[in-house]
C-alpha positions in Angstrom: 90.4 -5.7 -15.1 93.5 -7.4 -16.5 93.2 -10.6 -14.4 89.9 -12.0 -15.9 91.2 -11.3 -19.4 94.7 -12.7 -18.6 93.0 -16.0 -17.5 90.8 -16.1 -20.6 87.6 -15.2 -18.8 87.1 -11.7 -20.1 84.1 -10.5 -22.1 81.8 -7.7 -22.8 79.8 -6.0 -20.1 76.1 -6.2 -20.6 75.2 -5.7 -24.3 78.6 -4.4 -25.2 77.0 -1.7 -27.3 77.5 1.1 -24.8 80.3 3.6 -25.3 83.3 3.0 -23.2 85.5 6.1 -22.7 89.2 5.3 -22.3 92.5 7.1 -22.0 96.1 6.0 -21.6 97.6 7.2 -18.2 100.4 9.0 -20.1 97.9 11.1 -22.0 95.9 11.9 -18.8 99.1 13.1 -17.2 100.0 14.9 -20.4 96.7 16.7 -20.3 97.2 17.8 -16.7 100.7 19.0 -17.5 99.3 20.9 -20.6 96.8 22.7 -18.4 99.4 23.7 -15.9 102.1 24.8 -18.4 99.9 26.6 -21.0 98.3 29.7 -19.5 96.0 30.0 -22.5 94.1 26.8 -21.4 90.9 27.6 -19.6 87.7 25.8 -18.8 87.0 22.1 -18.5 89.0 19.5 -20.5 87.7 16.0 -21.0 90.4 13.4 -20.1 89.3 10.8 -22.7 90.8 9.5 -26.0 89.8 11.3 -29.2 88.7 7.9 -30.6 85.7 6.7 -28.6 84.8 3.0 -28.8 82.1 0.7 -27.5 82.6 -1.8 -24.8 82.6 -4.6 -27.4 85.4 -2.9 -29.4 87.4 -2.3 -26.2 86.9 -5.9 -25.1 88.1 -7.3 -28.5 91.1 -5.0 -28.6 92.1 -5.8 -24.9 91.8 -9.5 -25.4 93.8 -9.3 -28.7 96.6 -7.3 -27.0 96.8 -10.0 -24.3 96.6 -12.8 -26.9 93.6 -14.2 -25.0 90.0 -15.1 -25.9 87.1 -12.9 -24.7 83.8 -14.8 -24.9 82.5 -14.7 -21.3 80.2 -11.8 -21.2 79.3 -10.2 -17.8 75.4 -10.1 -17.8 73.6 -6.9 -16.8 71.8 -8.5 -13.9 75.2 -9.5 -12.4 76.5 -5.9 -12.7 73.4 -4.5 -11.1 73.6 -7.2 -8.3 77.2 -6.4 -7.5 77.3 -2.6 -8.0 73.6 -1.7 -7.4 71.4 -0.2 -10.1 72.7 3.4 -9.4 76.3 2.5 -10.1 75.7 -0.3 -12.5 74.2 2.2 -15.0 77.7 3.7 -15.4 79.0 0.4 -16.8 75.8 -0.6 -18.6 74.8 2.7 -20.3 78.1 4.3 -21.0 78.6 7.7 -22.4 80.1 8.9 -25.7 82.5 11.6 -24.6 84.7 13.5 -27.1 87.6 15.8 -26.0 86.7 18.7 -28.3 88.1 21.5 -26.0 91.2 19.4 -25.1 92.0 19.2 -28.8 91.2 22.8 -29.4 93.7 23.9 -26.8 96.4 22.1 -28.8 97.1 19.0 -26.8 98.6 16.2 -29.0 97.8 12.7 -27.8 100.6 10.2 -27.4 98.2 7.2 -27.6 95.2 8.4 -29.7 94.3 4.9 -30.9 93.2 2.0 -28.7 95.5 -0.6 -30.2 98.7 1.3 -29.5 97.6 2.3 -26.0 96.8 -1.3 -25.1 100.0 -2.6 -26.7 102.0 -0.2 -24.5 100.2 -1.1 -21.4 100.4 -4.9 -21.7 104.0 -4.9 -22.9 
């Protein structure tokens, strides 16, 4: 994902309006450690950021973190041609996921906002 953006060829996927769940790898590892270390944690925890964003928001933030433009969208028909309609739907429709139970169990995110997560990753 980084190479097209690094070369200035990044852009939204499809309409860009679809939700785009994200999480920093440190937070995902932290959630797993939280589950193992805290015996009160039961059930399913969503490994996603508590601040959902759209693909358009993510694209703008990622390009900004890399100091690159992002104006080459990836059309829906290309996504469906490359991945097939069954898998393309995951990128084109998205899903708004909120980590309600993860937060209720007391996990504190290290990178709860997209800007700080991307800044850490690209630095």
